[in-house]
PDB file of N, H, CA, C and O in Angstrom:
ATOM      1  N   MET A   1     275.070 223.935 151.193  1.00  0.00           N
ATOM      2  CA  MET A   1     276.654 223.573 151.226  1.00  0.00           C
ATOM      3  C   MET A   1     277.716 224.261 151.946  1.00  0.00           C
ATOM      4  O   MET A   1     278.745 223.839 152.475  1.00  0.00           O
ATOM      5  N   LYS A   2     277.019 225.870 151.795  1.00  0.00           N
ATOM      6  H   LYS A   2     276.183 226.213 151.366  1.00  0.00           H
ATOM      7  CA  LYS A   2     278.103 227.065 153.051  1.00  0.00           C
ATOM      8  C   LYS A   2     278.006 226.275 154.283  1.00  0.00           C
ATOM      9  O   LYS A   2     279.090 226.160 154.854  1.00  0.00           O
ATOM     10  N   ARG A   3     277.028 225.708 154.845  1.00  0.00           N
ATOM     11  H   ARG A   3     276.147 225.802 154.381  1.00  0.00           H
ATOM     12  CA  ARG A   3     277.207 225.397 156.304  1.00  0.00           C
ATOM     13  C   ARG A   3     278.700 224.151 156.486  1.00  0.00           C
ATOM     14  O   ARG A   3     279.700 224.168 157.204  1.00  0.00           O
ATOM     15  N   ALA A   4     278.332 223.461 155.744  1.00  0.00           N
ATOM     16  H   ALA A   4     277.519 223.448 155.161  1.00  0.00           H
ATOM     17  CA  ALA A   4     279.207 222.600 156.004  1.00  0.00           C
ATOM     18  C   ALA A   4     280.652 222.910 155.603  1.00  0.00           C
ATOM     19  O   ALA A   4     281.509 222.234 156.172  1.00  0.00           O
ATOM     20  N   GLU A   5     281.067 223.844 154.694  1.00  0.00           N
ATOM     21  H   GLU A   5     280.371 224.393 154.232  1.00  0.00           H
ATOM     22  CA  GLU A   5     282.201 224.591 154.159  1.00  0.00           C
ATOM     23  C   GLU A   5     282.510 225.529 155.493  1.00  0.00           C
ATOM     24  O   GLU A   5     283.687 225.524 155.852  1.00  0.00           O
ATOM     25  N   ASN A   6     281.610 226.311 156.246  1.00  0.00           N
ATOM     26  H   ASN A   6     280.653 226.315 155.954  1.00  0.00           H
ATOM     27  CA  ASN A   6     281.946 227.113 157.208  1.00  0.00           C
ATOM     28  C   ASN A   6     282.378 226.695 158.478  1.00  0.00           C
ATOM     29  O   ASN A   6     283.117 227.367 159.198  1.00  0.00           O
ATOM     30  N   TYR A   7     281.842 225.395 158.807  1.00  0.00           N
ATOM     31  H   TYR A   7     281.241 224.849 158.222  1.00  0.00           H
ATOM     32  CA  TYR A   7     282.808 224.589 159.870  1.00  0.00           C
ATOM     33  C   TYR A   7     283.751 224.047 159.718  1.00  0.00           C
ATOM     34  O   TYR A   7     284.642 223.833 160.540  1.00  0.00           O
ATOM     35  N   LYS A   8     283.653 223.601 158.102  1.00  0.00           N
ATOM     36  H   LYS A   8     282.929 223.775 157.434  1.00  0.00           H
ATOM     37  CA  LYS A   8     285.447 222.866 158.035  1.00  0.00           C
ATOM     38  C   LYS A   8     286.362 224.119 158.113  1.00  0.00           C
ATOM     39  O   LYS A   8     287.460 223.940 158.639  1.00  0.00           O
ATOM     40  N   GLU A   9     286.042 225.436 157.635  1.00  0.00           N
ATOM     41  H   GLU A   9     285.150 225.581 157.207  1.00  0.00           H
ATOM     42  CA  GLU A   9     286.712 226.334 157.784  1.00  0.00           C
ATOM     43  C   GLU A   9     287.020 227.306 159.399  1.00  0.00           C
ATOM     44  O   GLU A   9     287.949 228.112 159.442  1.00  0.00           O
ATOM     45  N   ALA A  10     286.494 227.170 160.098  1.00  0.00           N
ATOM     46  H   ALA A  10     285.739 226.516 160.064  1.00  0.00           H
ATOM     47  CA  ALA A  10     286.119 227.059 161.477  1.00  0.00           C
ATOM     48  C   ALA A  10     287.337 226.319 161.972  1.00  0.00           C
ATOM     49  O   ALA A  10     288.359 226.860 162.393  1.00  0.00           O
ATOM     50  N   ILE A  11     287.193 225.470 161.908  1.00  0.00           N
ATOM     51  H   ILE A  11     286.363 225.030 161.566  1.00  0.00           H
ATOM     52  CA  ILE A  11     288.054 224.309 162.528  1.00  0.00           C
ATOM     53  C   ILE A  11     290.121 224.501 161.861  1.00  0.00           C
ATOM     54  O   ILE A  11     291.184 224.377 162.469  1.00  0.00           O
ATOM     55  N   LYS A  12     289.845 224.780 160.648  1.00  0.00           N
ATOM     56  H   LYS A  12     288.981 224.880 160.153  1.00  0.00           H
ATOM     57  CA  LYS A  12     291.343 225.016 159.618  1.00  0.00           C
ATOM     58  C   LYS A  12     291.773 226.272 160.649  1.00  0.00           C
ATOM     59  O   LYS A  12     292.896 226.133 161.134  1.00  0.00           O
ATOM     60  N   SER A  13     291.165 227.268 160.981  1.00  0.00           N
ATOM     61  H   SER A  13     290.253 227.380 160.587  1.00  0.00           H
ATOM     62  CA  SER A  13     291.249 228.501 161.119  1.00  0.00           C
ATOM     63  C   SER A  13     291.917 228.111 162.931  1.00  0.00           C
ATOM     64  O   SER A  13     292.966 228.566 163.387  1.00  0.00           O
ATOM     65  N   LEU A  14     290.849 227.079 163.742  1.00  0.00           N
ATOM     66  H   LEU A  14     289.997 226.709 163.371  1.00  0.00           H
ATOM     67  CA  LEU A  14     291.527 226.927 165.084  1.00  0.00           C
ATOM     68  C   LEU A  14     292.595 226.346 164.997  1.00  0.00           C
ATOM     69  O   LEU A  14     293.539 226.641 165.730  1.00  0.00           O
ATOM     70  N   LYS A  15     292.678 225.122 163.806  1.00  0.00           N
ATOM     71  H   LYS A  15     291.912 224.882 163.211  1.00  0.00           H
ATOM     72  CA  LYS A  15     293.968 224.679 163.827  1.00  0.00           C
ATOM     73  C   LYS A  15     295.486 225.110 163.342  1.00  0.00           C
ATOM     74  O   LYS A  15     296.480 224.432 163.603  1.00  0.00           O
ATOM     75  N   LYS A  16     295.511 226.487 162.508  1.00  0.00           N
ATOM     76  H   LYS A  16     294.704 227.037 162.296  1.00  0.00           H
ATOM     77  CA  LYS A  16     296.468 227.819 162.305  1.00  0.00           C
ATOM     78  C   LYS A  16     297.019 227.921 164.025  1.00  0.00           C
ATOM     79  O   LYS A  16     298.115 227.673 164.525  1.00  0.00           O
ATOM     80  N   SER A  17     295.555 228.461 164.702  1.00  0.00           N
ATOM     81  H   SER A  17     294.664 228.662 164.295  1.00  0.00           H
ATOM     82  CA  SER A  17     295.994 229.103 165.778  1.00  0.00           C
ATOM     83  C   SER A  17     297.108 227.729 166.733  1.00  0.00           C
ATOM     84  O   SER A  17     298.315 227.742 166.970  1.00  0.00           O
ATOM     85  N   ILE A  18     296.593 227.229 166.895  1.00  0.00           N
ATOM     86  H   ILE A  18     295.612 227.219 166.703  1.00  0.00           H
ATOM     87  CA  ILE A  18     296.830 225.787 167.173  1.00  0.00           C
ATOM     88  C   ILE A  18     298.796 225.514 167.067  1.00  0.00           C
ATOM     89  O   ILE A  18     299.618 225.223 167.936  1.00  0.00           O
ATOM     90  N   ALA A  19     298.913 225.752 165.756  1.00  0.00           N
ATOM     91  H   ALA A  19     298.246 225.988 165.050  1.00  0.00           H
ATOM     92  CA  ALA A  19     299.798 225.245 165.090  1.00  0.00           C
ATOM     93  C   ALA A  19     301.049 226.546 165.636  1.00  0.00           C
ATOM     94  O   ALA A  19     302.216 226.228 165.865  1.00  0.00           O
ATOM     95  N   GLN A  20     300.604 227.807 165.755  1.00  0.00           N
ATOM     96  H   GLN A  20     299.656 228.065 165.568  1.00  0.00           H
ATOM     97  CA  GLN A  20     301.487 229.212 166.408  1.00  0.00           C
ATOM     98  C   GLN A  20     301.163 228.931 167.658  1.00  0.00           C
ATOM     99  O   GLN A  20     300.983 229.991 168.257  1.00  0.00           O
ATOM    100  N   LYS A  21     300.946 227.700 168.572  1.00  0.00           N
ATOM    101  H   LYS A  21     301.092 226.838 168.086  1.00  0.00           H
ATOM    102  CA  LYS A  21     301.370 227.816 170.312  1.00  0.00           C
ATOM    103  C   LYS A  21     300.514 229.177 170.182  1.00  0.00           C
ATOM    104  O   LYS A  21     301.448 229.476 169.437  1.00  0.00           O
ATOM    105  N   ASP A  22     299.859 230.030 170.175  1.00  0.00           N
ATOM    106  H   ASP A  22     299.100 229.786 170.779  1.00  0.00           H
ATOM    107  CA  ASP A  22     299.115 231.133 170.283  1.00  0.00           C
ATOM    108  C   ASP A  22     297.500 230.548 170.663  1.00  0.00           C
ATOM    109  O   ASP A  22     296.525 230.257 169.970  1.00  0.00           O
ATOM    110  N   LYS A  23     297.771 230.548 172.067  1.00  0.00           N
ATOM    111  H   LYS A  23     298.563 230.785 172.630  1.00  0.00           H
ATOM    112  CA  LYS A  23     296.088 229.961 173.034  1.00  0.00           C
ATOM    113  C   LYS A  23     295.254 231.191 173.028  1.00  0.00           C
ATOM    114  O   LYS A  23     294.238 231.024 172.353  1.00  0.00           O
ATOM    115  N   LYS A  24     295.349 232.324 173.539  1.00  0.00           N
ATOM    116  H   LYS A  24     296.174 232.460 174.087  1.00  0.00           H
ATOM    117  CA  LYS A  24     294.862 233.443 173.641  1.00  0.00           C
ATOM    118  C   LYS A  24     294.142 233.438 171.936  1.00  0.00           C
ATOM    119  O   LYS A  24     293.046 233.997 171.921  1.00  0.00           O
ATOM    120  N   GLY A  25     294.442 233.085 171.039  1.00  0.00           N
ATOM    121  H   GLY A  25     295.333 232.631 171.051  1.00  0.00           H
ATOM    122  CA  GLY A  25     293.705 233.464 169.707  1.00  0.00           C
ATOM    123  C   GLY A  25     293.073 232.111 169.576  1.00  0.00           C
ATOM    124  O   GLY A  25     291.876 232.160 169.291  1.00  0.00           O
ATOM    125  N   ALA A  26     293.595 230.899 169.718  1.00  0.00           N
ATOM    126  H   ALA A  26     294.567 230.859 169.949  1.00  0.00           H
ATOM    127  CA  ALA A  26     292.936 230.082 169.688  1.00  0.00           C
ATOM    128  C   ALA A  26     291.696 229.567 170.872  1.00  0.00           C
ATOM    129  O   ALA A  26     290.858 228.690 170.665  1.00  0.00           O
ATOM    130  N   ALA A  27     291.850 230.356 172.105  1.00  0.00           N
ATOM    131  H   ALA A  27     292.531 231.069 172.274  1.00  0.00           H
ATOM    132  CA  ALA A  27     290.299 230.390 173.052  1.00  0.00           C
ATOM    133  C   ALA A  27     289.300 231.309 172.602  1.00  0.00           C
ATOM    134  O   ALA A  27     288.090 231.410 172.805  1.00  0.00           O
ATOM    135  N   ALA A  28     290.152 231.959 171.925  1.00  0.00           N
ATOM    136  H   ALA A  28     291.135 231.876 171.760  1.00  0.00           H
ATOM    137  CA  ALA A  28     289.026 233.079 171.555  1.00  0.00           C
ATOM    138  C   ALA A  28     287.834 232.547 170.112  1.00  0.00           C
ATOM    139  O   ALA A  28     286.628 232.734 169.947  1.00  0.00           O
ATOM    140  N   LEU A  29     289.128 231.679 169.098  1.00  0.00           N
ATOM    141  H   LEU A  29     290.107 231.527 169.232  1.00  0.00           H
ATOM    142  CA  LEU A  29     288.390 230.723 168.174  1.00  0.00           C
ATOM    143  C   LEU A  29     287.104 229.677 168.525  1.00  0.00           C
ATOM    144  O   LEU A  29     286.089 229.404 167.883  1.00  0.00           O
ATOM    145  N   LEU A  30     287.593 229.234 169.791  1.00  0.00           N
ATOM    146  H   LEU A  30     288.417 229.456 170.313  1.00  0.00           H
ATOM    147  CA  LEU A  30     286.645 228.114 170.085  1.00  0.00           C
ATOM    148  C   LEU A  30     284.910 228.150 170.215  1.00  0.00           C
ATOM    149  O   LEU A  30     283.995 227.461 169.765  1.00  0.00           O
ATOM    150  N   PRO A  31     284.997 229.096 170.903  1.00  0.00           N
ATOM    151  CA  PRO A  31     283.428 229.486 170.266  1.00  0.00           C
ATOM    152  C   PRO A  31     282.774 229.425 169.253  1.00  0.00           C
ATOM    153  O   PRO A  31     281.624 228.996 169.338  1.00  0.00           O
ATOM    154  N   LYS A  32     283.178 229.737 168.286  1.00  0.00           N
ATOM    155  H   LYS A  32     284.112 230.085 168.217  1.00  0.00           H
ATOM    156  CA  LYS A  32     283.255 229.873 167.106  1.00  0.00           C
ATOM    157  C   LYS A  32     282.845 228.866 166.443  1.00  0.00           C
ATOM    158  O   LYS A  32     281.765 228.813 165.854  1.00  0.00           O
ATOM    159  N   VAL A  33     283.822 227.847 166.500  1.00  0.00           N
ATOM    160  H   VAL A  33     284.699 227.889 166.978  1.00  0.00           H
ATOM    161  CA  VAL A  33     284.066 226.482 166.081  1.00  0.00           C
ATOM    162  C   VAL A  33     282.736 225.874 166.732  1.00  0.00           C
ATOM    163  O   VAL A  33     282.115 225.200 165.910  1.00  0.00           O
ATOM    164  N   TYR A  34     282.260 225.925 167.735  1.00  0.00           N
ATOM    165  H   TYR A  34     282.764 226.473 168.402  1.00  0.00           H
ATOM    166  CA  TYR A  34     281.504 225.057 168.768  1.00  0.00           C
ATOM    167  C   TYR A  34     280.463 225.918 168.117  1.00  0.00           C
ATOM    168  O   TYR A  34     279.709 224.970 167.902  1.00  0.00           O
ATOM    169  N   LYS A  35     279.925 226.757 167.716  1.00  0.00           N
ATOM    170  H   LYS A  35     280.538 227.528 167.891  1.00  0.00           H
ATOM    171  CA  LYS A  35     278.637 227.432 166.753  1.00  0.00           C
ATOM    172  C   LYS A  35     278.835 227.139 165.926  1.00  0.00           C
ATOM    173  O   LYS A  35     277.721 226.906 165.457  1.00  0.00           O
ATOM    174  N   ALA A  36     279.829 226.815 164.895  1.00  0.00           N
ATOM    175  H   ALA A  36     280.734 227.004 165.276  1.00  0.00           H
ATOM    176  CA  ALA A  36     279.542 226.046 163.403  1.00  0.00           C
ATOM    177  C   ALA A  36     278.845 224.969 163.109  1.00  0.00           C
ATOM    178  O   ALA A  36     277.983 224.661 162.285  1.00  0.00           O
ATOM    179  N   LEU A  37     279.940 224.005 164.760  1.00  0.00           N
ATOM    180  H   LEU A  37     280.641 224.255 165.429  1.00  0.00           H
ATOM    181  CA  LEU A  37     279.615 222.700 164.655  1.00  0.00           C
ATOM    182  C   LEU A  37     278.103 222.563 165.179  1.00  0.00           C
ATOM    183  O   LEU A  37     277.461 221.776 164.482  1.00  0.00           O
ATOM    184  N   ASP A  38     277.497 223.039 166.059  1.00  0.00           N
ATOM    185  H   ASP A  38     278.018 223.678 166.625  1.00  0.00           H
ATOM    186  CA  ASP A  38     276.244 223.153 166.236  1.00  0.00           C
ATOM    187  C   ASP A  38     275.082 223.650 164.908  1.00  0.00           C
ATOM    188  O   ASP A  38     274.010 223.114 164.627  1.00  0.00           O
ATOM    189  N   LYS A  39     275.468 224.350 164.526  1.00  0.00           N
ATOM    190  H   LYS A  39     276.339 224.786 164.754  1.00  0.00           H
ATOM    191  CA  LYS A  39     274.672 224.491 163.444  1.00  0.00           C
ATOM    192  C   LYS A  39     274.358 223.707 162.228  1.00  0.00           C
ATOM    193  O   LYS A  39     273.407 223.709 161.446  1.00  0.00           O
ATOM    194  N   SER A  40     275.847 222.801 162.352  1.00  0.00           N
ATOM    195  H   SER A  40     276.619 222.799 162.988  1.00  0.00           H
ATOM    196  CA  SER A  40     275.912 221.676 161.256  1.00  0.00           C
ATOM    197  C   SER A  40     275.179 220.510 161.620  1.00  0.00           C
ATOM    198  O   SER A  40     274.716 219.633 160.891  1.00  0.00           O
ATOM    199  N   VAL A  41     275.130 220.684 163.376  1.00  0.00           N
ATOM    200  H   VAL A  41     275.506 221.397 163.968  1.00  0.00           H
ATOM    201  CA  VAL A  41     274.249 219.452 163.810  1.00  0.00           C
ATOM    202  C   VAL A  41     272.742 219.444 163.590  1.00  0.00           C
ATOM    203  O   VAL A  41     271.943 218.510 163.525  1.00  0.00           O
ATOM    204  N   LYS A  42     272.570 220.974 163.481  1.00  0.00           N
ATOM    205  H   LYS A  42     273.219 221.733 163.534  1.00  0.00           H
ATOM    206  CA  LYS A  42     270.687 221.530 163.352  1.00  0.00           C
ATOM    207  C   LYS A  42     270.588 221.053 162.312  1.00  0.00           C
ATOM    208  O   LYS A  42     269.819 220.092 162.269  1.00  0.00           O
ATOM    209  N   ILE A  43     271.405 221.531 160.769  1.00  0.00           N
ATOM    210  H   ILE A  43     272.030 222.312 160.804  1.00  0.00           H
ATOM    211  CA  ILE A  43     270.824 220.912 159.971  1.00  0.00           C
ATOM    212  C   ILE A  43     271.278 219.628 159.389  1.00  0.00           C
ATOM    213  O   ILE A  43     271.066 219.388 158.201  1.00  0.00           O
ATOM    214  N   ASN A  44     271.832 218.870 160.085  1.00  0.00           N
ATOM    215  H   ASN A  44     272.004 219.065 161.051  1.00  0.00           H
ATOM    216  CA  ASN A  44     271.784 217.424 159.401  1.00  0.00           C
ATOM    217  C   ASN A  44     273.151 217.366 158.771  1.00  0.00           C
ATOM    218  O   ASN A  44     273.239 216.305 158.153  1.00  0.00           O
ATOM    219  N   ILE A  45     274.188 218.038 158.686  1.00  0.00           N
ATOM    220  H   ILE A  45     274.116 218.900 159.188  1.00  0.00           H
ATOM    221  CA  ILE A  45     275.294 217.464 158.363  1.00  0.00           C
ATOM    222  C   ILE A  45     276.240 216.880 158.868  1.00  0.00           C
ATOM    223  O   ILE A  45     277.133 216.275 158.275  1.00  0.00           O
ATOM    224  N   LEU A  46     276.084 217.046 160.157  1.00  0.00           N
ATOM    225  H   LEU A  46     275.359 217.538 160.639  1.00  0.00           H
ATOM    226  CA  LEU A  46     277.111 215.837 161.046  1.00  0.00           C
ATOM    227  C   LEU A  46     276.081 215.114 162.398  1.00  0.00           C
ATOM    228  O   LEU A  46     275.211 215.727 163.017  1.00  0.00           O
ATOM    229  N   LYS A  47     276.456 213.776 162.588  1.00  0.00           N
ATOM    230  H   LYS A  47     277.162 213.278 162.085  1.00  0.00           H
ATOM    231  CA  LYS A  47     275.611 213.739 163.649  1.00  0.00           C
ATOM    232  C   LYS A  47     275.908 214.206 165.286  1.00  0.00           C
ATOM    233  O   LYS A  47     277.045 214.432 165.701  1.00  0.00           O
ATOM    234  N   LYS A  48     275.079 214.274 165.848  1.00  0.00           N
ATOM    235  H   LYS A  48     274.156 214.091 165.510  1.00  0.00           H
ATOM    236  CA  LYS A  48     275.162 214.971 166.967  1.00  0.00           C
ATOM    237  C   LYS A  48     276.772 214.473 167.686  1.00  0.00           C
ATOM    238  O   LYS A  48     277.640 215.278 168.022  1.00  0.00           O
ATOM    239  N   ASN A  49     276.864 213.185 167.786  1.00  0.00           N
ATOM    240  H   ASN A  49     276.159 212.530 167.513  1.00  0.00           H
ATOM    241  CA  ASN A  49     277.970 212.455 168.417  1.00  0.00           C
ATOM    242  C   ASN A  49     279.433 213.171 167.800  1.00  0.00           C
ATOM    243  O   ASN A  49     280.145 213.988 168.384  1.00  0.00           O
ATOM    244  N   THR A  50     279.615 212.623 166.525  1.00  0.00           N
ATOM    245  H   THR A  50     279.037 211.959 166.050  1.00  0.00           H
ATOM    246  CA  THR A  50     280.474 213.456 165.996  1.00  0.00           C
ATOM    247  C   THR A  50     280.867 214.905 166.228  1.00  0.00           C
ATOM    248  O   THR A  50     281.928 215.320 166.696  1.00  0.00           O
ATOM    249  N   ALA A  51     279.681 215.680 165.762  1.00  0.00           N
ATOM    250  H   ALA A  51     278.820 215.342 165.382  1.00  0.00           H
ATOM    251  CA  ALA A  51     280.318 217.256 166.364  1.00  0.00           C
ATOM    252  C   ALA A  51     280.679 217.235 167.911  1.00  0.00           C
ATOM    253  O   ALA A  51     281.482 218.109 168.238  1.00  0.00           O
ATOM    254  N   SER A  52     280.177 216.295 169.043  1.00  0.00           N
ATOM    255  H   SER A  52     279.525 215.585 168.778  1.00  0.00           H
ATOM    256  CA  SER A  52     280.827 216.583 170.359  1.00  0.00           C
ATOM    257  C   SER A  52     281.919 215.845 170.103  1.00  0.00           C
ATOM    258  O   SER A  52     282.693 216.239 170.975  1.00  0.00           O
ATOM    259  N   ARG A  53     282.641 214.812 169.306  1.00  0.00           N
ATOM    260  H   ARG A  53     282.012 214.492 168.597  1.00  0.00           H
ATOM    261  CA  ARG A  53     283.496 214.363 169.422  1.00  0.00           C
ATOM    262  C   ARG A  53     284.757 215.510 169.230  1.00  0.00           C
ATOM    263  O   ARG A  53     285.761 215.807 169.877  1.00  0.00           O
ATOM    264  N   ILE A  54     284.072 216.011 167.880  1.00  0.00           N
ATOM    265  H   ILE A  54     283.255 215.770 167.354  1.00  0.00           H
ATOM    266  CA  ILE A  54     285.390 216.950 167.457  1.00  0.00           C
ATOM    267  C   ILE A  54     285.344 217.545 168.669  1.00  0.00           C
ATOM    268  O   ILE A  54     285.913 216.983 169.605  1.00  0.00           O
ATOM    269  N   LYS A  55     284.689 218.738 168.869  1.00  0.00           N
ATOM    270  H   LYS A  55     284.226 219.194 168.108  1.00  0.00           H
ATOM    271  CA  LYS A  55     284.719 219.076 170.152  1.00  0.00           C
ATOM    272  C   LYS A  55     285.517 218.909 171.369  1.00  0.00           C
ATOM    273  O   LYS A  55     286.361 219.671 171.842  1.00  0.00           O
ATOM    274  N   SER A  56     285.151 217.919 171.736  1.00  0.00           N
ATOM    275  H   SER A  56     284.465 217.301 171.352  1.00  0.00           H
ATOM    276  CA  SER A  56     286.425 217.281 172.941  1.00  0.00           C
ATOM    277  C   SER A  56     287.459 217.730 172.833  1.00  0.00           C
ATOM    278  O   SER A  56     288.010 218.516 173.604  1.00  0.00           O
ATOM    279  N   ARG A  57     288.106 217.001 171.236  1.00  0.00           N
ATOM    280  H   ARG A  57     287.659 216.363 170.610  1.00  0.00           H
ATOM    281  CA  ARG A  57     289.318 216.575 170.958  1.00  0.00           C
ATOM    282  C   ARG A  57     289.849 218.055 170.771  1.00  0.00           C
ATOM    283  O   ARG A  57     290.975 218.281 171.214  1.00  0.00           O
ATOM    284  N   LEU A  58     289.219 218.992 170.218  1.00  0.00           N
ATOM    285  H   LEU A  58     288.304 218.808 169.858  1.00  0.00           H
ATOM    286  CA  LEU A  58     289.854 220.448 169.999  1.00  0.00           C
ATOM    287  C   LEU A  58     290.325 221.168 171.210  1.00  0.00           C
ATOM    288  O   LEU A  58     291.358 221.832 171.288  1.00  0.00           O
ATOM    289  N   THR A  59     289.273 220.918 172.336  1.00  0.00           N
ATOM    290  H   THR A  59     288.433 220.379 172.273  1.00  0.00           H
ATOM    291  CA  THR A  59     289.024 221.255 173.509  1.00  0.00           C
ATOM    292  C   THR A  59     290.324 220.839 174.357  1.00  0.00           C
ATOM    293  O   THR A  59     290.776 221.444 175.330  1.00  0.00           O
ATOM    294  N   LYS A  60     290.722 219.900 173.883  1.00  0.00           N
ATOM    295  H   LYS A  60     290.356 219.409 173.093  1.00  0.00           H
ATOM    296  CA  LYS A  60     291.527 219.056 174.948  1.00  0.00           C
ATOM    297  C   LYS A  60     293.413 220.052 174.227  1.00  0.00           C
ATOM    298  O   LYS A  60     294.309 220.687 174.783  1.00  0.00           O
ATOM    299  N   ILE A  61     293.168 219.692 173.041  1.00  0.00           N
ATOM    300  H   ILE A  61     292.439 219.176 172.589  1.00  0.00           H
ATOM    301  CA  ILE A  61     294.428 220.771 172.530  1.00  0.00           C
ATOM    302  C   ILE A  61     294.496 221.870 172.967  1.00  0.00           C
ATOM    303  O   ILE A  61     295.547 222.175 173.530  1.00  0.00           O
ATOM    304  N   VAL A  62     293.422 222.855 172.873  1.00  0.00           N
ATOM    305  H   VAL A  62     292.568 222.607 172.416  1.00  0.00           H
ATOM    306  CA  VAL A  62     293.551 224.420 173.244  1.00  0.00           C
ATOM    307  C   VAL A  62     294.088 224.161 174.801  1.00  0.00           C
ATOM    308  O   VAL A  62     295.009 224.805 175.302  1.00  0.00           O
ATOM    309  N   ASN A  63     293.440 223.235 175.393  1.00  0.00           N
ATOM    310  H   ASN A  63     292.691 222.712 174.986  1.00  0.00           H
ATOM    311  CA  ASN A  63     294.188 223.376 176.862  1.00  0.00           C
ATOM    312  C   ASN A  63     295.117 223.182 177.439  1.00  0.00           C
ATOM    313  O   ASN A  63     295.371 223.705 178.524  1.00  0.00           O
ATOM    314  N   LYS A  64     296.212 221.963 176.524  1.00  0.00           N
ATOM    315  H   LYS A  64     296.006 221.538 175.643  1.00  0.00           H
ATOM    316  CA  LYS A  64     296.913 221.957 176.917  1.00  0.00           C
ATOM    317  C   LYS A  64     298.164 222.913 176.543  1.00  0.00           C
ATOM    318  O   LYS A  64     299.206 222.784 177.185  1.00  0.00           O
ATOM    319  N   LEU A  65     298.049 224.049 175.315  1.00  0.00           N
ATOM    320  H   LEU A  65     297.202 224.153 174.793  1.00  0.00           H
ATOM    321  CA  LEU A  65     298.981 224.796 175.171  1.00  0.00           C
ATOM    322  C   LEU A  65     299.485 225.734 176.438  1.00  0.00           C
ATOM    323  O   LEU A  65     300.438 226.501 176.298  1.00  0.00           O
TER     324      LEU A  65
END
C-alpha cells in the first residue's frame, strides 16, 4: 500500500503548489507525479487510462498558471 500512498501524496503536493500559484514549483513536481503514477500502473494500483487522465488534467492546470 506504500505505492498507493506515494502517488496520492505526490498529487497533493502538486496541488498545493498550484494553489499557491507557484509555476516553477509545480513544473518541478510534475515529473515526480508522472513517475509515481506510472509505477502505480505497473503494479496494478491504477489502470493505464486512469493514470493518463490524471496526468493530462494536472498538466493542463500547470500550463494555465
